[in-house]
N, C-alpha and C positions, 0 to 999 in steps of 0.2 A: 524346600519348595519343589513341587512336581514339575517335571519337564514335559509339557503336553505335546501331543502329536500336532504338527502343523503341516499345511500343504498349500502350494500356490497354484496358479492357473495351469502352468505347463506340466507340473507334476500330476495334477488332477487329470489333465487330458491324456498323459502317457499311461496313467493307471487304467483309464477306460480303454485305451488302445490295447493294453495287455489283456484286459477282461474280454474285449471283442475277439482278440486272437484266440483266447482260450475257448470261446464259444464256437469258433470255426472248427476247433478240434473235436467238437461234439460229434461230428460225423464218425471220427475214429473211435471215440468213447462208446458211441452207440453200437458200432460193429463189434467192439470188444465185449460189450455186455451181451450182445446176441450170441457171440461165439462161445460164451460160457453158459449158454442156455438159461439165461436169466428170463423170468416171465415178462412178457410184453407190457403188462400193466405196471411194472416197476421201472422200466427203462426210462420213461418220460421224466419221472421224478428225480432219478439218480443223475441222468445226463444234464438236467437243468441245474442241479445243486453243485455238481463237481467244479465248474469254473469259479463259482463263488468260494467254495471250500479251498481250492488252491490259492486263490487271491488272498483270502483271510489268513491262511497259514503263512504266506509270504509276508504280509503286512505285520502279523503278530511276531514273526521271527525277527524282522528288521527292527521293530519297536523294542523288543526285549534286548536285542543286540546293542541298541543305542540308548537303552534305559529311558525310553519315551513312553508316556502314559496316554492311552486312548480313552478319552472321557465319554463312555456310553452310559448316560443316565437312564436308569430303568424305573425311576419313580413315577408314581401316579399324581395327577393334578387334582385339585378340588372338584367335587362332583359336578358343580354347575358348569365347569369348563367343558365337560363332555357334551352337555346339552347344546352348548353354543357351537363347538367345533363340528359336531355331527350335522347340525342344521346348516352350517356354513358349507360343509362338504357336499351335502345334497344339492345345495344351490350351485356349487362349483361343477358338479356333474352335469346339471342342466345346461350351464353355460358352455362347458366343454363339448357336450354333445351337439349343441347348436353350432358352435364354431367349426367343429370337425366335419359337420354335415356339408360344409361348403367345399370340402376337398373332393375332387372327382374320383369316381370309382369305376369309370369306364375308360376305354382307350387301349391302345396297343401296349403301353407300359404299365400305367397304374391299374388298368383293368385286369391285366394278367396277374399283377402282384396281389391285388385284392382277392382274386379267385384262388390263388395259391394259399393265402392266409386262411380263407374259408375252408378249403380242402384240408389243410393241416389241422384246423380246429375240429372239423367233423371227424377226422381220423382219431385224434387224441381224446376227444370227449367220450369216445366209446369206452375207454378205460376210466370209468366214472370216478372211482375212489382216488387213484393217483392224480387224475386231472384236477379234481376239486382240492385235494390236499396240497398240491403244488401251487395252484393258482390263488387259492384263498388263504393259505397259511405260509408255505415255504417262500413264495415270491415276495409277499409283503415283508417278511422277516429279513431275508437275504438282501433285498433291494434297499430297504430302509437303513439297515446297518451300513451298507456300502455308501449310498448317496447322501444320506443325512448324517448318520453317525460318524462316518470317516471323512468323506469329502467336504460336506458343508460345515461340519463341526471343525475340521482341520483348517478350513479357510477362515472361519470366524476367529479361531484361536490365532491365526496368522495376521489378525487385524485388518482383513479385507472387509470393505464396507458390506454390511448385511445384505443390501439390495443386490449388489454385484455378486456376492457369494451365493445367494439364493437363486438368482437367475442363471448363473453359470452352472451350478450343480444340477439345476433342473434341465438345462440345455443338454448336458451330458446324459442325464437320465432318459430324456426323450430320444437322444441319438442312439442309445443302445438297443432300442426296440426295433430299429432297422426298417421302419416303414413310416410313411408320412402321416398316417392317421394316428398311430400311437406316439409319434414324435410330438405332434400338437398336443395330444392328451398328456404326455409326459411333461411337457413344458408348462402347461396350464395347471394340471393337478399337482405336479411336482413343486411348482412355485408356491402353491397354497400350503402343501404339507411342509415345505421348507420354512415358510413363515411361521407355521405352528411350532416347528422345532425351535425357531429363533425366540419366540415369546415364552415357550414353556420349558425349553431345554430338556425335553423328555423324548427319548426314542420310542418309548412305549406308545405315546400318543400318535406318533407317525405311523407305527405299525398298525394300530387299531383303525386309523383313517384309511390306510391302504387296504386293509382287509374289507372295510365297508365299501370302498370303491370297486374292488375286484368282485365282491359278492354281488353288488348291484349290476355290474357288467355281465356276470355269468347268468343271473336271473333274466336279464334283458335278452341275452342270447337264446335262452330256452323258451321264453314266453312271448317276446315281442319282435325279435329281429327276423326278417325275411329279406335279406340283402339290403336292408335299410335300417337305420337306427330309429327307435321310437320317436325321438325328438325331431328327427329330420323329415318325418312323413308329413307331407302337406302343410308345412309350416306357414306358407303364405296364405293358406286357407283357414288357418286357426286364428280367430279374432282375439282370443285371450292370451296368445303366446307372448306378445309384446309385454303385456302386464306381468306375466310370469318372469320374463327376463328382468324387467325393472325391479320387481320384488326381490329376485335373487341377488342382483347387484346391491340393492339397498341393505339386505340382511348381511351380506359379506362385508360391506363397508362399515356398518355399525358394529358388527362382531369383531372386525379387525381392530377398530379403534378401541373398543372395550378391552380386548385382550392385550393390546399394546400398553395401555395405561395400567393394567393389572399384572404385567409380566413379572415383576419382582415378587409377586405373591403366588405365582403359578409354579 
């Protein structure tokens, strides 16, 4: 009988503290990469990946040392599952954008923070290929393996109630983004992806949904965003927006119930 990797609340939190500390060392990593004359268009991708890589190596080493098996299921679900979960994800994006739009983006603290994030994105987006490959491919893979494949899966294997495990792992997921707008998004979108992991037990599904979410966000940034989200613009003057929200909630609820009933077949 396999001895599966298990993790509790405190261990999960400490794991993310270690991950956050590694991210702070990115300043040193970047300077090191610059000092060896690495092209600017590669620095973003490499510095983003290094903290995950160090953490995965540490977890893998500890697991092998203790003869613990990390169950990362890479199987695909039935075809109809993807129609359902991608429709649900689109609805979750609408709801997330609506809720996030209530967070202020002006003022001495949040205003400056939001401007810094915008400036950072404008700078990094100039390196198109590394930015896209990191945001749309590397980030979904690394983040889903850590937050759903290791933390959420480890909490579920530790017999922690699914709702508590999903919410706590999503809370940590939002926390690592280090700003209130992505924290809310991480909590909302992360909880949905966590639920999909719970009902399908497939990390592949989580990665695909994350790719879809990030792709939508990048396209929005290119074509719709001018200091405001497309959903947040004049919401109070949009007569059909309430109907869109109600429809989105309805689709998510119906889809969630269907997937929960079918979870043993997925």
